[in-house]
C-alpha positions in Angstrom: -5.2 -2.4 -20.2 -7.3 0.3 -21.6 -7.3 3.7 -19.8 -10.5 5.6 -18.9 -9.1 9.2 -19.0 -10.7 12.2 -17.4 -12.6 13.2 -20.5 -14.3 10.0 -20.7 -15.3 9.9 -17.2 -17.0 13.4 -17.8 -19.1 12.1 -20.7 -16.5 12.7 -23.7 -15.5 9.1 -23.9 -16.6 8.6 -27.6 -14.1 11.4 -28.6 -10.9 10.2 -27.4 -8.8 7.5 -25.9 -5.5 8.2 -24.1 -3.3 6.3 -26.7 -4.2 5.1 -30.3 -5.7 4.2 -32.3 -7.6 7.5 -31.6 -11.0 8.1 -33.0 -10.0 11.4 -34.5 -12.5 13.9 -35.5 -10.5 15.9 -37.7 -11.5 18.5 -40.6 -12.8 15.5 -42.7 -15.7 14.9 -40.3 -16.1 18.1 -38.3 -15.7 21.9 -39.1 -13.0 23.7 -37.2 -15.7 25.5 -35.2 -17.3 22.3 -34.0 -13.9 20.7 -33.3 -12.8 23.8 -31.2 -16.1 23.6 -29.1 -15.5 20.0 -28.3 -12.0 20.6 -27.7 -12.9 23.4 -25.1 -15.6 21.5 -23.5 -13.3 18.6 -22.8 -10.7 21.0 -21.5 -13.4 22.3 -19.1 -13.9 18.6 -18.0 -10.2 18.4 -17.1 -10.5 21.6 -15.0 -13.5 19.9 -13.2 -11.5 16.8 -12.7 -8.8 18.4 -10.7 -9.9 17.0 -7.4 -10.1 13.5 -8.9 -6.5 13.9 -10.1 -5.4 14.9 -6.6 -7.1 12.0 -4.6 -5.4 9.1 -6.5 -2.8 6.5 -5.8 0.6 7.5 -6.9 2.2 4.0 -6.4 1.0 0.8 -7.9 -1.6 -0.9 -5.7 -1.3 -4.2 -7.8 2.1 -5.8 -8.6 2.3 -9.2 -10.4 5.4 -11.0 -11.6 5.5 -14.3 -13.5 8.6 -16.2 -14.1 8.5 -19.1 -16.5 10.9 -21.5 -18.2 10.5 -24.3 -20.8 13.2 -26.8 -21.8 13.2 -28.4 -25.3 15.0 -30.8 -27.5 16.1 -33.3 -24.7 17.3 -30.5 -22.5 19.5 -28.9 -25.1 17.4 -25.6 -25.4 15.8 -23.6 -22.5 13.6 -20.7 -22.9 12.9 -18.3 -20.0 11.3 -15.1 -19.3 9.7 -12.7 -16.8 6.5 -10.5 -17.1 5.9 -7.6 -14.8 2.5 -6.1 -14.1 1.8 -2.9 -12.2 -1.6 -1.5 -12.0 -4.1 0.6 -10.1 -2.0 3.8 -10.0 -1.5 7.4 -11.8 1.6 8.6 -13.2 2.4 12.3 -13.7 3.5 13.0 -17.2 5.2 16.3 -16.3 7.5 16.0 -19.4 4.6 16.4 -21.8 3.0 19.1 -19.8 6.4 21.1 -19.9 6.7 20.7 -23.6 3.1 22.0 -24.1 3.0 24.9 -21.7 6.6 25.3 -20.2 9.4 27.5 -21.2 9.6 27.6 -24.1 5.9 26.4 -24.6 3.9 25.0 -27.5 6.4 22.2 -28.4 4.2 19.2 -28.1 2.0 17.1 -30.4 -1.4 18.3 -28.8 -0.5 21.9 -29.7 1.2 21.6 -33.0 -0.4 18.6 -34.8 -3.9 19.5 -36.0 -4.5 15.7 -36.2 -3.8 15.1 -32.6 -6.5 13.4 -30.7 -9.0 15.4 -28.8 -7.5 14.1 -25.6 -4.1 15.7 -26.3 -5.4 18.9 -27.7 -7.9 19.5 -24.8 -5.4 18.8 -22.0 -3.1 21.2 -23.6 -5.8 23.9 -23.9 -6.8 23.1 -20.1 -3.3 23.6 -18.9 -2.7 26.8 -20.6 -5.9 28.5 -20.0 -6.8 30.8 -17.1 -10.5 30.1 -17.7 -9.8 26.4 -16.9 -7.6 27.2 -14.0 -4.3 26.0 -15.6 -5.1 22.5 -14.6 -2.6 19.8 -15.2 -5.3 16.9 -14.5 -5.0 16.0 -18.2 -1.3 14.8 -17.6 -2.0 12.6 -14.5 -2.5 9.5 -16.5 -3.2 5.8 -15.7 0.3 4.3 -15.3 -0.6 0.7 -15.6 1.7 -1.4 -17.6 2.8 -4.9 -18.5 6.4 -5.4 -19.3 8.4 -8.3 -20.8 11.1 -7.5 -18.3 13.5 -10.4 -19.4 13.8 -13.2 -21.9 16.4 -15.7 -22.4 17.4 -18.5 -24.7 20.1 -20.9 -23.6 21.8 -23.8 -25.5 23.5 -26.4 -23.7 26.3 -27.7 -25.9 27.2 -31.6 -26.4 29.8 -32.7 -24.0 32.2 -33.3 -26.9 32.2 -29.5 -27.7 32.9 -28.8 -24.1 35.8 -31.4 -24.1 37.2 -29.9 -27.1 37.8 -26.8 -25.1 39.1 -28.9 -22.1 35.9 -28.2 -20.1 33.2 -30.6 -18.7 30.2 -28.3 -19.8 29.4 -25.5 -22.3 26.5 -23.1 -22.3 25.6 -20.2 -24.6 23.0 -17.9 -23.5 21.3 -14.8 -25.2 19.4 -12.6 -22.7 17.3 -9.5 -23.3 15.8 -7.0 -20.6 13.2 -4.5 -20.8 12.2 -5.7 -24.3 8.4 -4.8 -24.5 5.9 -2.6 -22.7 2.2 -2.6 -23.1 0.5 0.6 -21.5 -2.0 3.3 -22.4 0.4 5.9 -20.7 1.3 8.6 -23.3 4.7 9.3 -22.2 8.1 7.6 -22.8 7.7 5.0 -20.0 5.4 4.8 -16.9 8.1 3.7 -14.6 10.0 6.9 -15.1 10.7 8.9 -11.8 12.5 12.1 -11.7 11.4 12.7 -8.0 14.0 10.7 -6.2 12.7 8.4 -3.6 9.4 10.6 -3.2 6.3 8.5 -3.2 4.8 10.9 -5.8 6.2 9.5 -9.1 6.9 12.2 -11.6 8.0 11.7 -15.2 10.2 14.8 -16.0 12.9 14.6 -18.6 14.1 11.3 -17.2 15.8 8.6 -19.3 13.7 5.3 -19.3 15.1 2.0 -18.3 17.7 0.9 -20.8 16.9 -2.2 -23.2 19.8 -4.6 -23.2 21.0 -7.5 -25.1 23.8 -9.9 -23.7 25.4 -13.0 -24.9 26.9 -15.3 -22.2 29.3 -18.1 -22.7 29.7 -20.4 -19.7 32.4 -23.1 -19.4 32.3 -25.6 -16.6 35.7 -27.1 -15.3 
């Protein structure tokens, strides 16, 4: 799932991608003057993309879930899992915008790190520049993601083990949730929504879904 960001759509695609590995054009390849010109031109592209950012789906238009299981070793071991895909929508990374130009401002990677990608630097410039209309278009990003929502490993013990515990069956399961996320979104998690039940999803200083691991022992009588 590779994101085409606003700068790419306006003709600056060779200079940045929304998430690593970035094709960084730092001091080793460009003078600071050339870099600043490219950064400011890309910032202007964000300004020109404001209408594109407004007319965009704010909830996933494509949702796919896959549940699968596999039994091994004569029904002693069972592997299970669930993959979730959400695509064709935009997420508003207000947290990063707030860090770049909020109060207090200048607390983000795009402002402070000279090796940050052109994409990160340009959107910070555009958001804080009156010449570029203080546009936040660079922070309205592709929210598509694929998640390993759950994975489980279950062991069905021999009946002799269960009988030793005066039970008829014994199962031991290890289960994990929210284990892995593949996305080009530059924030913590594209599923974040600090906007309550609104259909305009906003990532603003919100905790991501918790990753959990659990062990379950089941006895049958």
